[in-house]
N, C-alpha and C positions, 0 to 999 in steps of 0.2 A: 414585291418585285417592282414596285413603282417608286423610283426616285430618279434624280437627274442623271445618274450614271447607268441605271439598270432598266429604265422604264420600257416595257413592251407596249408603247403607245403609238398612236397614229394621229398626226396633225394634217389637216387638209386645207390647201389654198390653191384653187385651180387644180393642178396635177402635182402639187408639191408634197413630198413626204419628208418630214424633218425628224430624224431619229437621234438616239443618244450615243454615248461613247462606248467604249469596250465593255464587255461583260466582266464581272468580278465574282469570284467564288462560284456558286452553283448557277448563277444567272448567265444567260447567253446574250452576247452583244451583236447587234445588227452590223456594226462596223467590222467585227471579227469575221462574220459570215461573208461580207462583201469582199474582204481581203483574200478570199479564195480565188478571186480573179486577179492574176498577176498584173502588177503595174498600176492598179487603181489608186486614185488620189481621194482621200477621205478627210482632208484637212483644209477644205476650201475656205478662202477668205470671203468676206461679204460681197465684194464686187464680182468675184467669179460665180458665187452662188446665185446672185441676181441675174447675171448675164446668161448663165446656163438655163435658168428658169425661163427667161424670155425666149431663148432659142429653141429649146426642145420640150419645155413644159414639165420637166421632172428633175429633181436633184436630191441627193442624200449626202449629208456630211455630218461630222462630229462637231462638238463645240470647239471653237478656236479663240484666239486672242481678241478677235473683233466680232465674234458671234456670241452674244450673251455673256460678255466678260464679267459683269457684276454678279451673275448667278454663280460663276465659278468661285469668286471670292467669298460669297455668302456660304457656299457649300463648305469651303475650307474652314470657315468659322464654325459652322455646325459640327464639322468633324471633330474639332478640338473641344467643343462644349458638350458633346454627347447628345446633340439634338437631331441627328440624322433621321431617327425613326419618327419624329414628330409629324403627325398627319397634316396639320395646317401648313407647316413649312414645306412638306413634300408637295402639297397641292399648289402652293404659291410658286414654288420653284418650277414645277412642270408647266403651269399655266403662263408664267412670265415669258417663257420662250415661245409658246404658241402665240401669245398676243403680240410679242415683239416681232415675230416673223410675219405678222399680218394675216394669219389664217382667219377666214370668215366662217368656215364650217369646220368643226373639230369633233372627231370621234375618238373616244378614249377606251382602251382596253385595260381594265383593272383586274389583275389576277388575284386569286385567293386559293388557299390550300397549302399543302406541305412544300410544294415547289415554288411558292410565291414569297415575295418580300413581306407582303401584308397577308398573314396566314389566316386571320380570323375573318369570317364572312362578314360580320357586322362592321368591322373596321374597314373592309374593302368598300362596302356600301357607303360608309361615312366619307371616305376619301373621294369616291366617285361623285357624291352629291356636292362636296365642297368644290371640286373642280368645275362641275357644271354650273354652280352658283357664281363662281368667279367669271367664267366665260360669258354667262348670260348677262351678268351685270355690265360686262364690257361690250355688249351688243353682238356677241357671237352666237351662231346657231350651234347648239351643243347636243351631244348624245354620248352615252357611255354604256358599256357592257361590263358586268362582273363575270369573269370566266373562271372555270375550274382548273386548278393546277394540282389536284390531288393525284392525277396521273399525267404523263406527258400528253400534250395536245395532239401531236402527230406520232409518227413511228420512227423518226430519226432524230437523234440527239448528237450534235456535233456542229461543225462549221461548213464543211463542203458537202455533207450529207443532205439529201433532199427533204424539203418540207412544203406541203401544198395547202392543206385543208382549211385551217382556221381563217386564213386571209380572205377567203371568199366571203365569209360572214361579215368581216369588218368592211371590206370594199362595198358590199351591198348596202350597209348602213350609211356609208359615206355618200354613195350615189343617191340613195333615197332622200337623205337629209338635204343634199345640195339641190335636188330637183323637185322637192316637195311631192314626191310620188312614191309608189311602192313597186316600181318596175326595175329596181336596181339589180336584183338577182339575175334577171334575164339579160340585162346589159352586161353585167360582169361575166356571166357564163359565155355570152357571145364574144366578148373580148378575149376570153381564154381559147375558145374554139377557133376563132379566126386568126389567132396569133398576134392580135394587136397588143395585148398586154406584154407578151414576150418581146415584141419589137420595141416597145417603149423602154423596157428594162435594158435591152441591148443598146439602144441609143444613149441611155444614161451611162452605162458602163464604158462605152466607147468615148463619150464626151469627157469622162473623168480619167481617161488614160488606161483603162483596164483592157486586158486581152479578151476579146469576145469570141475567141475560137471555141470555147467550151459550150457555147450555145449549139454548135453543130457537132461537137465531139466531146461527150462528157468525160472521156478519159483524160482530157487536158486539165480537169480540176484536180486538186490534191487528192491522192488516194493512198490508203494504208496498205502496207505490205502483208499484213496478217489479218485473217478472218477467223474468229474463234466463236463457234456456236455454244450457247448456253442452253442445254437440253432439259426438257421436262423430265422429272423423275417418276412421274405417274400420269395417268389419265385424269382429266378434270376440266374445270372451268377457271379461267383467270378471275380471281375475286379481289386481288389487291395488286396494284402496280404503283408504288410510291414514287412520285415525281422527284422528290429530293434525293432519294436513294439512287435512282437512275442517273441523276445529275452528278452525284458524288462518284459513281462508277466512271462516268465520262471524264471527270477531273483526274482520277487516277491514271486514266489512259493518256492524259495530256491535253484534253480538249478545252479545259478551263484554266483559270488562274486564281491562285489564293491571294495574291497581292497585286495591286495595280502595277503594271509594267512587266509582270512576269510573261515570258514567251508562251505561246500555245502552239500545238500541232494542229494545223487546219484539217488534216486528213482523218484524224481519229475520232471515235465516238461510239455510240450504241445505236443499232438499228433493231427495232422491236419486231418480233414475229407475231406477237399476240398482245391484245389489250383487254381491259376488264370486260367480261362477258363472253369472250371468245372461248371456244372449246379447243383443248389441246390434247394431244396423245403422247404417251410416254415415248421419249426419244426424239420428239419434235422440237425444233429450235424455238425457245421462248424469246431469244434475242441473239444477235450476232455482234460481237465486240470487234470493232475495227481498231487495229493497233499497229504501231511501228516498233514497239519494244516488248518482246515476249515476256520479259520479267514482270511486266505490269499486269499481265492477264490474270494470274491467280487472285490477286487482291481485288481487281475490278470485278471478277466473277463472284467472289465472296460477298462483296458489298451489294452487288445487284441482286443476288439470290435473297439477301436479307430484306429486300423490299417487295418481293413477289410471294403471293400466296395463291394456291389452287384450292378449289372446293369441289365437292362431289355433286353439288347442285348448281344450276345456272345462276349467275350473278347479273344483275341489271347494270349496264354501263351507265355511268353518270352523265348528265347533260353537259355539253361543253359550255354553254352560256347559262349562268345561274340567274342573272338579273339583267334587265334592260332599264335604263334610266334616261331621263330627259326626253328629247324628241323621239328617240328610238323605242320608248316604252310601248308605243301603240303599234309598232311594226310586228308582223307575225314572227313566231319563233321558227 
């Protein structure tokens, strides 16, 4: 799931987060999620990017004609030569943008598993090490995690649906690495409790033309007209929840795109009621499908059920972070 169009990566430069373009296929795009705020601009030119950074300390944009233009041309070349999956080229593409943006501290999230672009664990480690090596050679302070995408990280798969958990881990690594300390978690949690993190995001959305009303009234975000529960057929424990299958179900509902440029429905998706290790009872919702087209529900439910298994014995939930590399390796799990 790590390439220049799809990468779930975090670059840090002061308070700068620089993320990638729209999602494609089963991947989820940060740009798509932010478009849930009506009116937001996510095609900033370099001058606007730098000005907003100086004024409020945070900015998110997609690639544009004057932001990493060479990388876009190189990707087009890789696309026609069949070299998109080449790990060294993926690593150089991702890191070229981080280095060009001036990030001094960089934390990377490299996903592996069925729902990731790099599915093999060892390949994900190889990619993480390659990017750490590039950044370190350029004088950057680097860290990376390899995270599990054999099941969804959170409980909501879509664009306007909520997701909270994993970002705390990455933010903690960023703060620890930037401050040479191990107090990052307390700082991040305090920022969440105090509302400082929320206020920073609100300032960014407002600066980029987005409607911030949804911060006070969640009903202003896109919402689906239909809620369809997928019920457990028996008592048991969730033993399998395949991330790729869940993503495919969300695509059927309209939350993703098969081809670049395809429209997506920002309101639809899948909200999980249980994850691996959870006990469920017969008739209890395993998930709820959010839809705007009733005709899509049967196929989405069929696909989703194909990736879910229940067992009679408890299953141990897999760890979210499988590996820590670079400066993060010494930090506590």
